[in-house]
N, C-alpha and C positions, 0 to 999 in steps of 0.2 A: 505494500499500498503507500503509494507516492506521497507523502507532505512536506508544503510549504509552509513555513510557520514565518509570520513579519512579528516585527516588534521595534517598538522606537518610536512608535504616536504618542501622543499629548497633548495637553496644552502648552500654545507659546502663544505670545503676545505678536502683534504686526510688528516685521522688521527681524522676528531673531530666526532662528535654527535648529531644525531636530532633522536626524539623521535613522533614516532606516533602516532594518535588515531584514533580510527573509533568509533563513537556511532550510535547506531544501535535503531530501531524503530519497533524491537521485541514486541511481548507481552508476552513473557517468557523465556526471554536472554537465563538465567542458562541454559535449554536443549540444545542449539547449539554447536559444535565444531564451534571454531573460529579460523580463520586464514587468515594469511596475504600472497601475493603471488606477485610475479614482473614480470613484461615484458621491457624489452630492447629493445632499435632498432632494426628489422628483426631480433629478437629469440622470442621463445616462453615462453608462462607466466609458469612459476614456480611457486614451492611452498618453499617461504620461513622459515614459521614453523604456526605450529597450536597449539591453547591447547586442550582439551576436559573439557564436564562439570565438571570431576574431579579435572581440573586442569594438568593431565598430558599433557609433551610438548613434541614438536616433532621438527627435527630442521634441516634443510638445511645442508649440509656438511660445506659446502662456509662460513658459518653462522655461526657457533657453538664457542662460549664462546665470539663473540662479539654481539650481538643479543640476546634479552630478551624479551618474550613474554611472558602478563599476562592480566586481565580480572578484571574488577569492574564490578561483578552482579547487583548488586543496581543502576546502571550507567550506566548501558548496553552500558559500552564501553569496547575494548580492545587498549592493547595497545603494539607498543614497542619499545623497547630503541633502538637504532644502537650506537654501538659505532668503533670506531678503523674505520671508513668507506672506506672505498678504490675505484678506478677506475670503477671499476666492478660492483660496488653497485648501479651503476646511474640507474636509472629506472625507469618507471608507479609502484608504490604498491596500490595494491588492498585488499581491505580487502573482507573475505567472512566468509560468515555465511550458517553452512551445519546443519541441523538437522538428527543424526546416521538414516540409514533404510528407508530414507521417501525423497519426492519429495521436500522436503523441498531444497529448496538451495540459497543463494545471493551474490549479487556481492555489492560491492560500484564503484564510479564512479574512482577510481585513485587520487592517489597524486603522483608529478613528484620528484623525487630525485635526483638532482645534484650535484655529486662531483667533487671539478674540484678548483686549483688552483690561 
């Protein structure tokens, strides 16, 4: 049973920072594209950032320059450093593992990020 366990969410003031982590129980973590998605109340889930097996990153326009995704393959973990947080970043953040061109696609349970003064 594959598990993705997110951590690092919480309450932060506007302009603050948080670092999300996602630990994956994947047999071969390094062959998965890892991603962070988020869902705000009343909105659809949206892509925030992804990082491929080669380390290529992709970001939503709304977070470019503020968020950084990274991965540590020996630790089976993906991170997202979030700086200059805004109220619009408030959402449940989900970790995703996707093995390209296969049916293998997994989601974590989500971690809540609240941005409020």
